[in-house]
N, C-alpha and C positions, 0 to 999 in steps of 0.2 A: 964377809962376804958371801950371798946366799946360796942358801943352799937347790939343786932346780927343783925337789916339791915348792916350796917358797916361791921360786921364778911363777910357774904355772900359777899355783894356785894365784896370785898377785896378775899375771893373764886372766883367768880365767876370773879373776870376780870386778878389774879396774878398763883393762879392755874398750868395752863399748864407751866406759865413760872420756880416756885417753883421745878418742879417733876424734868424739863430736869437741869433743875442746879446742882438737887440729883445727877440722874442721869448719869447726867454724872463725877461728884464724885465721886459719891461709888461704878456704876455699880451693883443699888443690889437696887430691887425691897424695902425689906420687908424695910434697912439702907432709902429706901427715903419716903417711907410712915413716919417714925421714925422724921424726920426733918420737913419731910410736916407740920406735926400736929405740932414737936412748935416750926414753925416760927407763924403761924397761933393765934399760941396761948400768942406764946409773941405781936404779934399786935396788940391783943386778949385784953391782960394786958394790954399795952404800952401808954400814952401816948400826944406824939407827936401827935403836931399839923405841917399839912403837905403842905412847900408853891404848885403846886399845885402836876400835876399826875405822872411830871416825877420823882421832889426828891420822892414822898412815894413811884412808881417805885426801882428807887434806895437804897430807906431802904426793899425794900421786895427780892433782890440779896443782898446786901451786908450782909445781917444774913441770910441770904440760905450758901452763900459760907462762912461766919462765922464756923455755924451750925454746913455743911459740915465736913470743917476744923478741929472742936473740939473733934467731933466725931472717924476722920481718926485719932485723935492721943490721943485716949481715951488708958487706959492701957488695959482693956479686949481686944480691936478689934485692934493693934499694938501685941496681946497675941497669937489672937489664926487663926485659917485660915478656912473661909467658906467652905460649903458643892461644892459649885459655881464652886472652886474652883479647887475640886478636882480630882471632874468627868470630865472627857474626855470629850468634843466634839464631839457629830455623824459624822457631816457631813460637818468638815471643810473644805476639799477641793472645796466646792458650794455657797460658798460666794456670793452671788451679791454685785453690784457695791455700791447703799445704807452702805450695811453691810461692808461692808471693811472701807470705811470711817470712818461710825463710830466708830468700832472696830481703826484705823488706830489716830483718837481726839483722842480718851478713851485711846491711850497706852504716848501722848504724855505726859509729865510730866507735877507740876499740876502749875506751871508758866507760860506755855503755851493755859494750856482748855480753863483758862479762859480769854484770852483776842478773842482768837479763837470762841469761841458760843457765846460769847457778839458782837464779831464783824458781823462773819458771821451766828447764828440761828438769837440772838437779832437785830442784824442790828443798836448795836449803833458803832460812829466813833472814832474813836482812838481816837480822846479828853473825849470826855465822859467816854470812859473806864482810864481814867486818873483818872479819877476827881472817878468814882465810887471806881477801883480798890489801890486806893494816892498811883501813880506811876507818872510818868512825859510821859505828852506825844511823845519825841521821844523812852521812855527807850517801849513803847506801841508798834509804828512803832516796835523798836524790833523783839521784843516778836509777832513777828504777822511774821515779815519777820523768824524771824528762824523757827516756826512753818510751815511755809507755804518747805522751806526750808526743813526738819525732813518729813512734808506728803508728798514728795517727793521722798525721798528716799523710806519710807515706801508702797508709794504704787504706784513705779519704774516708775514715770514718769518726769517730766522734770522737775530742779529748782529750775528756773528762770523763775515763770508765773506772 
């Protein structure tokens, strides 16, 4: 079990990353907060020793992705509809460019979302992403390439950027 100082340091350092990964997967503030608490509780209760800061950050990313996946696969989640999905957007015709890109990224299939988020938002290389996700490096390149094509179609831009 970790000390309160270790927990506070980890929260200060990784809170943004954990929340952003959760929002990409869950698209819901309340579920994001639940997973946020779960991830940091696992950290506090964990006795894992990290080799360096990169290893620790990779642990947080992996645990967050797994917790989001577990929530999305849960029986309750599969058999309910969020109130956010029922409400009609009030002004969907006036999306800003950032909002349109965010919507397009969120509409990607899950296998592409992880790679896109880690590459473009967190700045990881394909080799690092491959290590984090347990995939081959060439698979990550393929996922990024296909995601760019899908995003290009969604946003109406060129497909081969």
